[in-house]
N, C-alpha and C positions, 0 to 999 in steps of 0.2 A: 195515703198508704192503706192498703187492705191487709188485715191480719187474718190468717187462716190457721186453724188448729187441726192437726191430723195425727191420728194414732198410726205409728209405723216405725220403719227403720230409716234413719236419716241418711244412711249410705245409699239408699235407693232414690233419694230426692233428685228430680230433674229440675235443677235451678241453676241460675248463674253462679251462685256461691253458696256453699254449705259451710256453716260455722262449726268448728271443732272445739269442744271443751277440752283443751289441751292441758298438759302439765308444763311447767316452766322449761323443762329440758327440750321440748319440741320433738322428742325422739320416740314418741309412742308411749302407751301406757294401758290402763284398763278402761272399761266403760266405752263411752263414745269415742274417745281418743284411740283406743286400741282397735275398735271396729273400723274407724276411718282409715287408719294406717294399714290394717289387714286388707280391706276391700280395695283401697286406692292403689296398693302395690308399692314397689320400691321407689317409684318416682317421688312420692311425697316425702319419704324418709330422706332421700338424697337432697331434696330441696331444703328440708329442715336442717340437715347437716351443714349445708352451705350457709344458712342463716346463722347457725351456731359458730361457724368458723369466721364470720364477718361481724355483723352488727350485734348479735346476741350471744356473745361468748359466755356470759354468765346466765344465759337463759332469758326467756321472755318474761318481763315483769307482770305480776298479777294486775288484771284490769286493762292490759294493753292488747293489741291485735296486730297480726301480720298475715299476709297472704302467700300461698304457694300454689303450685299446680294441683290439680285434683287427681292426677294419675288416671287410674282406671274407673274412677267414680263417674256417674252420669252428670255430675255438676261440672261447670267450667273451672272453678277455682275453689280452694279451701281457705277459709279465714280462720286462723288459729287464735284463740283467746284463752287466757289463763284465769279461771274463776278463783275466788277466794275459798278457803276452807272455812266452813261455818264455825263460829266460836260463841259459846253462851256468855262469855265474859267481855267480848269486844265487838262493837258494831262495825261490821265490814260491808254493810249494804252499799256504800258508795263505790266500793271496788266492784261489787257485782253489777251495779248499774253501769259502771264504766265499761265492762265487757261488752254490753249491748251497744252503747254509744260508739265505742271505738270500732266495733265490728261493722256498724253502719257507716262510719267514716271511711273505713277501708273499702267497703262495698261501693261507696260513691266514687272513690278513687279508681276502682276497677270498672266503673260504669255498669255495675250489676243492677238489674231491675227486679230480680227475684232472689230472695235469700232464705235459706232454711236454718233455723236455730234449734238446738236441743235445749233442754232445761239445764242451763249452766249451773254448776255447783250443787244441783239437787240429787246427785247420785252419790258416788263414793266420797265427795267432799262434804256430805252430811247436812247441806242446807235444808231447813224445813220446806217441804214442797209448796205449801200454800204461800209462804212468804217469798220463795224464789219466783213463783208464778206472778205474784203481785208486782215485784220489782221488775221482772222481765217485761210484762205487758205495759206497765206504767212508763217505763223508760223508752220502749220502742215507740209508743204513741206520742211521747213528748219530744223525741229527737228529730230535728229537721233532717230530711234525707230525700234523695231522688229515687230511692227504692220504691217500687210500685206494690210489691207483695212481700210481706214477711210471713213465712210459714213456720210455725212451731211444730216440729215433728217430734212427737212424744212417744216414748217406748211402752208405757203401761197405761191402762185405763184410769188409774187413780191420779196420775200426773196430768193426763188429758182433762180430767174432771176439775182439777185445781186450776189449770189454765183457763178453762171455760168459765169458771166462777170469777177469776180475775178479769177476764175480758168483758164479762157482763157488768162487773162493778165499775170498770173504767170506760 
């Protein structure tokens, strides 16, 4: 698996699947989640509402992943995953790692060969960026998958720098 780091807007990624750092409601929100819903259009929200009406009535659990259409995005599918909110009092790193593992599992089910990830939990969920980058890169490298390219599409230069340091260390 090749790991690529890119500064940019994940809603512009031309990949088989783009990963959405969703909230558990699956109904849109801020940050990456809001951007994906806005750019992807009403098809994504409609698909998420169907999921809420069936399998995920109480929302998508933290660390899990599920796929929907990508609507108007240039990707083929969106894989929604709910990252943990960072806590100084509780180690939630296993949940963050699970987001990456579960997203790759869903990507394999979709037969996706290229997947774009954001820095899950490193935005409004408050996870320290360097630690989020370490967990992301380490987990992706250790997870068996048929995905050929994982592209981390990062919104700011400081986050790109943190992921570059993590990739070099692992």
